C-alpha positions as CSV (number, residue, x, y, z in Angstrom):
1,X,-98.9,-272.6,30.1
2,X,-96.2,-272.9,27.1
3,X,-94.4,-274.7,29.8
4,X,-96.9,-277.6,30.6
5,X,-97.3,-278.2,26.6
6,X,-93.6,-278.6,26.0
7,X,-94.0,-281.2,29.1
8,X,-96.9,-282.7,27.9
9,X,-95.5,-283.4,24.6
10,X,-92.0,-284.7,26.2
11,X,-94.3,-287.4,28.2
12,X,-96.1,-288.6,25.0
13,X,-92.8,-289.1,23.6
14,X,-91.1,-290.6,26.2
15,X,-94.0,-293.0,26.6
16,X,-94.0,-293.9,22.8
17,X,-89.9,-294.7,22.9
18,X,-90.6,-296.7,26.2
19,X,-93.3,-298.8,24.6
20,X,-91.2,-299.4,21.3
21,X,-88.1,-300.5,23.7
22,X,-90.8,-302.6,25.7
23,X,-92.4,-304.1,22.4
24,X,-88.5,-304.8,21.0
25,X,-87.6,-306.6,24.4
26,X,-90.7,-308.6,23.8
27,X,-90.1,-309.7,20.2
28,X,-86.3,-310.5,21.3
29,X,-87.9,-312.7,23.9
30,X,-90.2,-314.5,21.8
31,X,-87.5,-315.1,19.2
32,X,-85.4,-315.9,21.8
33,X,-87.9,-318.7,22.6
34,X,-88.6,-320.0,19.0
35,X,-84.6,-320.3,18.2
36,X,-84.4,-322.1,21.9
37,X,-87.4,-324.4,21.3
38,X,-85.7,-325.1,17.6
39,X,-82.3,-326.4,18.8
40,X,-84.4,-328.2,21.9
41,X,-86.8,-330.1,19.1
42,X,-83.6,-331.3,17.3
43,X,-82.0,-332.4,20.4
44,X,-85.3,-334.4,21.2
45,X,-86.1,-335.6,17.6
46,X,-88.9,-333.7,17.8
47,X,-89.7,-333.8,14.1
48,X,-92.8,-331.6,13.6
49,X,-92.0,-329.1,16.0
50,X,-88.4,-328.4,14.6
51,X,-89.7,-328.2,11.0
52,X,-92.9,-326.6,11.9
53,X,-90.4,-323.7,13.4
54,X,-89.0,-323.2,9.8
55,X,-91.0,-321.0,6.6
56,X,-92.0,-323.0,4.1
57,X,-89.6,-321.4,1.8
58,X,-86.7,-321.4,4.7
59,X,-83.0,-322.4,3.7
60,X,-80.6,-324.4,5.8
61,X,-76.7,-324.1,4.9
62,X,-75.1,-326.6,7.0
63,X,-70.9,-326.6,7.6
64,X,-70.1,-328.7,4.7
65,X,-69.9,-326.9,1.2
66,X,-72.5,-328.7,-0.3
67,X,-74.9,-328.5,2.2
68,X,-77.2,-325.9,1.2
69,X,-80.9,-327.0,1.5
70,X,-84.2,-326.0,0.4
71,X,-86.7,-326.9,3.4
72,X,-87.8,-330.1,1.4
73,X,-84.4,-331.2,0.9
74,X,-83.5,-330.4,4.5
75,X,-86.5,-332.5,5.8
76,X,-85.4,-335.3,3.3
77,X,-81.6,-335.3,4.8
78,X,-83.0,-334.9,8.4
79,X,-85.7,-337.6,8.7
80,X,-83.7,-340.5,9.2
81,X,-81.6,-338.7,12.5
82,X,-84.8,-337.7,13.7
83,X,-86.4,-341.3,13.1
84,X,-83.6,-342.7,15.4
85,X,-84.7,-340.5,18.2
86,X,-81.6,-338.6,17.8
87,X,-80.7,-335.6,15.7
88,X,-78.3,-332.8,17.0
89,X,-77.9,-330.8,20.2
90,X,-76.9,-327.4,20.0
91,X,-77.3,-325.4,23.4
92,X,-77.0,-321.3,22.8
93,X,-74.0,-319.8,24.5
94,X,-74.6,-316.4,23.3
95,X,-77.2,-314.7,20.7
96,X,-77.3,-311.3,19.4
97,X,-80.8,-310.3,17.7
98,X,-81.5,-307.4,15.2
99,X,-84.6,-306.0,13.5
100,X,-85.8,-304.4,10.3
101,X,-87.4,-300.8,11.2
102,X,-90.8,-302.1,10.1
103,X,-90.1,-305.1,13.0
104,X,-91.3,-307.9,10.3
105,X,-87.5,-309.1,9.9
106,X,-85.3,-310.3,12.3
107,X,-81.7,-311.8,12.0
108,X,-79.6,-312.8,14.8
109,X,-76.0,-314.6,15.2
110,X,-75.4,-317.1,17.9
111,X,-72.3,-319.3,19.4
112,X,-73.5,-322.6,20.1
113,X,-72.2,-325.6,22.1
114,X,-72.1,-328.8,20.0
115,X,-71.1,-332.0,19.5
116,X,-68.4,-330.1,17.1
117,X,-67.5,-327.9,19.9
118,X,-68.4,-324.4,19.4
119,X,-70.1,-323.4,16.1
120,X,-71.6,-320.3,14.9
121,X,-75.3,-320.3,13.9
122,X,-76.8,-317.1,12.1
123,X,-80.0,-316.3,10.2
124,X,-82.8,-314.7,9.6
125,X,-86.9,-314.8,10.7
126,X,-89.5,-313.0,9.4
127,X,-93.1,-312.4,10.4
128,X,-95.4,-314.7,8.1
129,X,-99.1,-314.0,7.0
130,X,-100.5,-315.2,10.4
131,X,-98.3,-313.0,12.4
132,X,-95.7,-315.7,13.7
133,X,-92.0,-315.5,13.5
134,X,-91.0,-318.2,11.0
135,X,-87.0,-319.2,10.5
136,X,-86.5,-318.2,6.8
137,X,-82.8,-318.8,6.8
138,X,-80.2,-320.6,9.1
139,X,-76.5,-320.9,8.5
140,X,-74.3,-323.1,10.6
141,X,-70.5,-322.8,10.8
142,X,-67.8,-324.3,12.4
143,X,-65.5,-321.6,14.3
144,X,-61.8,-322.2,13.8
145,X,-59.3,-320.7,16.2
146,X,-56.9,-318.1,14.2
147,X,-53.7,-319.6,15.4
148,X,-54.8,-323.2,13.6
149,X,-56.3,-322.0,10.4
150,X,-53.1,-323.2,8.4
151,X,-53.8,-326.9,10.0
152,X,-57.4,-326.8,9.2
153,X,-56.8,-325.7,5.3
154,X,-54.8,-328.3,4.9
155,X,-57.0,-330.9,6.1
156,X,-59.7,-328.9,3.9
157,X,-57.7,-328.7,0.9
158,X,-57.8,-332.6,0.2
159,X,-61.5,-332.2,-0.4
160,X,-62.3,-328.8,-1.0
161,X,-60.0,-328.5,-4.3
162,X,-62.1,-330.8,-6.0
163,X,-65.0,-328.7,-4.8
164,X,-63.7,-325.7,-6.0
165,X,-62.9,-327.0,-9.3
166,X,-66.1,-328.6,-9.8
167,X,-68.0,-325.3,-8.8
168,X,-65.7,-323.0,-11.3
169,X,-66.4,-325.6,-14.0
170,X,-70.2,-325.2,-13.4
171,X,-70.2,-321.5,-13.6
172,X,-68.4,-321.5,-16.8
């Protein structure tokens, strides 16, 4: 009898763990679909689909040091590109997704094929009050091969030294 109880407890625990794994795989699939459709909406200049995927208080951080936009500012910046029928075209090469213990927050990193060659995207999604995943923050970064960092720093210095001084003066 005791062995039967132990076996039953084991089966119940295994079943719960199996359900958690399946649920996480479903959530990963859902987030992959959201992010893939989000990138596709930009490529197709589908303004509403693109911005509907973002939370109302979303932040988009672009490749330039000055690009740190809340959603309304990002909409204002992006709208002319969408209006011309061509925004940007990013396709995912690789993506990793992680979840908080309560499964209401997810964060990810991805490598993207873009007009700037390989870029890295990273971000956070949250479950909204309606139970839907929304992009809360997205960060786009250009990658730099380590062997060419010095060359890129020389190019950046011409512009970014001024930006560094401006930001240092701003914090005083």
